[in-house]
C-alpha positions in Angstrom: 10.4 0.5 0.2 11.6 -1.6 -2.6 13.4 1.3 -4.7 12.9 -0.6 -8.3 13.4 -4.1 -7.3 10.3 -5.8 -8.6 11.8 -8.7 -7.4 11.8 -7.7 -3.5 9.0 -9.4 -1.6 7.7 -8.5 2.1 6.0 -10.7 4.8 4.6 -8.5 7.6 4.8 -11.3 10.5 2.5 -8.8 12.9 -0.3 -9.9 10.9 0.6 -13.6 11.3 -1.9 -14.9 13.6 -4.8 -13.4 11.5 -3.3 -14.5 7.8 -0.6 -13.2 5.0 0.4 -10.0 4.5 2.7 -9.6 1.5 4.1 -6.4 0.1 5.7 -6.0 -3.4 6.5 -3.4 -6.0 4.2 -2.8 -8.8 4.6 -1.5 -12.2 4.3 2.0 -12.4 0.7 3.7 -12.4 -0.8 7.1 -13.0 -3.0 8.3 -9.9 -4.8 11.6 -9.3 -4.6 13.0 -6.2 -6.3 16.7 -5.5 -6.7 17.1 -9.4 -3.0 16.3 -9.7 -1.3 13.2 -12.0 1.5 11.6 -10.8 3.4 8.5 -11.9 3.8 6.6 -8.8 5.2 3.1 -7.9 3.1 1.0 -6.1 3.7 -0.7 -2.9 1.5 -2.7 -2.0 0.6 -4.9 1.2 -1.8 -7.9 0.2 -3.8 -9.1 3.3 -4.8 -12.9 3.1 -6.7 -14.4 5.7 -6.0 -17.8 7.1 -7.8 -21.1 8.0 -8.6 -19.8 11.6 -9.8 -16.5 10.4 -13.0 -17.5 8.2 -14.6 -14.3 8.6 -11.9 -11.5 7.6 -11.8 -10.8 4.2 -8.7 -9.7 1.6 -7.5 -6.6 1.6 -4.9 -4.2 -0.6 -2.9 -1.7 1.6 -1.5 0.8 -1.1 1.6 3.1 -0.8 2.2 5.1 -3.6 5.6 6.8 -3.9 6.4 9.3 -6.6 10.5 9.8 -7.2 11.7 13.2 -5.4 8.6 13.5 -4.3 8.3 10.4 -1.8 4.9 9.4 -0.4 1.9 11.0 -2.5 -1.0 8.5 -1.5 -1.5 5.6 1.4 -4.5 3.3 1.8 -4.8 1.3 4.8 -7.8 -1.2 6.4 -8.6 -2.7 9.4 -8.0 -6.4 9.6 -11.2 -6.8 11.5 -14.2 -4.6 10.3 -14.6 -1.8 7.8 -12.1 0.7 9.6 -10.0 2.7 6.8 -7.7 5.4 6.5 -5.9 7.4 3.7 -3.2 10.0 3.9 -2.4 11.8 0.4 -0.1 14.5 -0.6 -1.5 18.0 -0.2 1.3 20.4 -1.9 4.7 20.3 -2.3 7.3 22.8 -3.0 10.9 22.0 -5.1 13.4 24.4 -4.6 
């Protein structure tokens, strides 16, 4: 995670045979998880297929972090097909 550095980008080279996956930090936004609102920093990865894979579609991987809590919600998509999964915060306790 890039902290609060909005100029930082990360290129995931593990997907280079399929296309480009570039992660960057986006301005804070509010999301709702289990009827609870969180102001989060979104560190998202944008996948763009390369010319050798015209059958693939662009996709976005979402990683939403709340300062003091950590990961609140993550959504990931498969490169091929329509499979995706979501992880999200169920509860937390600040002591």
